[in-house]
C-alpha positions, 0 to 999 in steps of 0.5 A: 499499499502506497503512503497516503497521497493526500492530507487533511490540515487544520487552518490556524486562525489569524488571531492565534498565529499573531498572538504567536508572533507577539509572544515570540521571545526576542533572542537578541535583546541586547542588539536591538539596533541590528536588523537581526533582532527582528528576523524570527518575527519577520519570518513568522509574519512572511510564513503567515501571509504566505500560508493564507495566499496559498490557501486562497490559491488552492481554493480557486484551483478547487473551485475551477476543478469542481472537486474532481480526483487529479491523475498524474504519472508521478506523485512525489511526497516531499519537496526538500533536497531530494524531492525538489531535484526529482520533481524538477527532472521527472516533471520535463518528461511527465505529469508530476505532482509534488506535495510539500507541507510548507510554502515558498522559502521565506526570503531570509533563507538566502542569507546564510548567517540567519540560518540558525536564528530561524530554526525551530520557528512554527510554520516553517520548521517541523520542530521535532525532538528526540527522546531524552538521551541516556548517554549524551546531551546532558547540558541540554534541557531534559537531555533532549535534542532539538531536531529542526527540519524544514517545512518549506519547498527545499525542505531542510536546505532552506535552513542549511548553513550551506556547507557543501561536502560530498563525502569520502569515496570510501563512503560510496565504496562501503554503500556499494558493498552494502547495497550489492551494486557497483552502481553506487561507487564514487566513480559511478556516482561522480557523473550526478555530482557533476550534473548537479554543480555550477562549480565556481570554486578552487580548481575549476578545470578539475575533472571532479567538478561540473559547470552549468548545473542547477546549484552554484558552488563557490568559495567562501566570500567571508572567512576570518582566520582561514589563511591562518587555518591553513598555515597552520595545517601546512605547519604540522604536515597536512596537505591542502585539499579539495574536499569534493574531489578525492577527499583524503586526510588534509585541511581545506578551504571552505565552500558553500552553496549558494493543502489547506483545510479540505481533503484532496485526492490524487492518483499516480499511474506510474509511481508514488515517490517518497521524498519526505526525508529521514524522519517522515519518510519512515513515519509515512511508511509505517502509517501505511502499514510498511514496517516491523510487523511487531511494532505496527501491531503494538500501535494498532496498525495493520502490517502489510509488509514486514520491513525494518523501516526506521532502523538504522537511524545515524546522525552527526553530532558536534561540539564547540571548543573555545574560545581560544582568545587572541591578542589581536583584532582579527575575529568577527564580533557581531555587535562590535563589527556589524554596521550599516556598511555590513548591510550595504556591503552585502547588497552591493558586493555580496560579501561580508559577515551576512554571507558567513556560514555561522563564522565557519572559515575552513575545515579539516579532516583527520583519521583517528587511531581507530580508522582503517586505511587512513580514513578521515573519520574526524571532521573539524571546523574553524570558526573565526568569530569572537564573543559578543555580548549575548553569545552564550545567551544566543546558544542557550536559546538556539540549541536549548541549553539548560537555563543560562548554561552557555551564558555563564560559561562565556560571560568572563569573555564577552568583547574579547577576540577569539577563534573557536573550533567545531569538532564533528564526529564524522563517522558514527557507530551509535545507531538509533531508530524512529518508531511511531508513538501511536496510530495517530497520523498527526502525532510526532514519531519517537526519535532515539539517535542514541548518541554516544552510546557506543564507546568508540564515538567518545574516543574519536571526539576526544582525539579530535579535540586534542588534534584541534587544540594542538592546531591552535596552541602549538602552531607558529601561525596561531602562536602569532596571535597569542591563541590560547584555550581558556581555562574555564571549565564547562558547567557540569564538568568542574570535578574533572581535571582540565583537559584530561580525557575524563574532562573531555569526555564529560565535555562532549557528553554535555555539549552534544548538538546535532549537525542536523544530518539524520539519514539511513532510516529506509536503507537500500540493499539486496532484495534478500537483505533482512536489513533493507527497505528498498532495493538497489534501484530504491523501490520498496522491497515487496511493492510495486511502483513505490520508491524512496529517494531521499537521505533515508536510503543511505546504508551508512552516513557519509563523513561530512555534511549530508546536503550535497549527497542527498542531492545527488541521490535525487539526481541518481533517483531520477535517472533511475525512474526515467531509464526504467520507464523509458525501457517499460514503454519500449517494450510495451 
């Protein structure tokens, strides 16, 4: 049985929405002179306007159609990073319906620097949450991780900070092995990566990059401290690499990239394609009777296919290390360095802090002691920002830290020039799951990523922190700036000796944040693979004319950001669909 291709959505009243807007807390009270202060309210106002304009257009279309059932060749559920690609490619040849819960992307989604401010806002974000974590997230309220997912055309890419990373060739070699098809090796997938790119980065003539594709990729235009980061890496013997060529251990330059209220019915004559993402795709499958038999019976849903839907959940996590105080005015401090000229610089030249991706200016890939074949399983980001007045309070708000945790931690360093680094767990071994809480289609699912439940993940995070600290404190490049990690202990870890392994373990178990990369919950594999949900051509095993094309199908998480490989899956999946129906039509 295919997932429902129509949905009943309750229409909120204008009075309730405006009450929500008026009551919405201002997370940046001390910088009221800045435009960024009003971003959450502006986004909510625009989302409300867009919602009602779309509603009126939908009602007019209903009247013109006289309520008749719509018939399409393909129905795509989810207009995110993969679904939008699939809709674009299929609609060139077939009548295609794209169903997306959200509306047009809000205008501020074009500004990378606003990405974190717009997380978890109603009307544009699903606002998922995990269950309390036993081994991580100790500094977050209730030990719960916020899981924002975009509700708009473009899906979570609308909230993305625009780090464009394909992953390591070994990631795709592993995919190919698990899926049982050499069509998923890096060499076979490279044409799809190139197809989606309009590449304007470093090494434009590289055989690994494409031109004139729909997605513009370019080098960062604002990256404080990038040259120092690269100089420090060379000093320690690391190569300067292109992470989207043939990725290996080394440091890199940054890269960026640029139905309302009524039941409606539609039917597909060829296929229904699920592209709702790693949370909603398994949720829709399970509500349709496709999932683990015992679980479906438990929540009162008649099982139609017994498949491991929702298992194998994987996600990257990160922690922020710093501040490393500096003796020179070289970092970007929001309330000190943001002026009217900043806005003018953006609109006139397309440069400056507004194009910054949360201050990230460079990255580094490293192999831990647990890695095999020098595979980079650790991923660091240089962050070239100092400590503005509400730095800690902003983090408390955005990531839902317990009351004043980060505000207290960073308070002594307000106004100081500094650098930070982000430590990312590139290759995770902790595996979670998504389940239903009930048969109610409107109740959010049970999400348990089981962060840091595997001891290797903790060891890798500790090693990654030591690598990063060494770069900032023991290189001439950063030594010229006097870079030194502050000695204040993270709240909750005061009893441990500073910089000891026990302290860093405590640190990462408290400061555990999602990188917003859920995947692998409907993984691909051979038809006889008991752990597979879809086959090598992404068809749901045991069904006819139902596919999944999104990050759910990944067998394993890649070692870097997921937006690029998810878009690639959209390109690959579209090609699989088009080739299949071309052959079918040729053979009658």
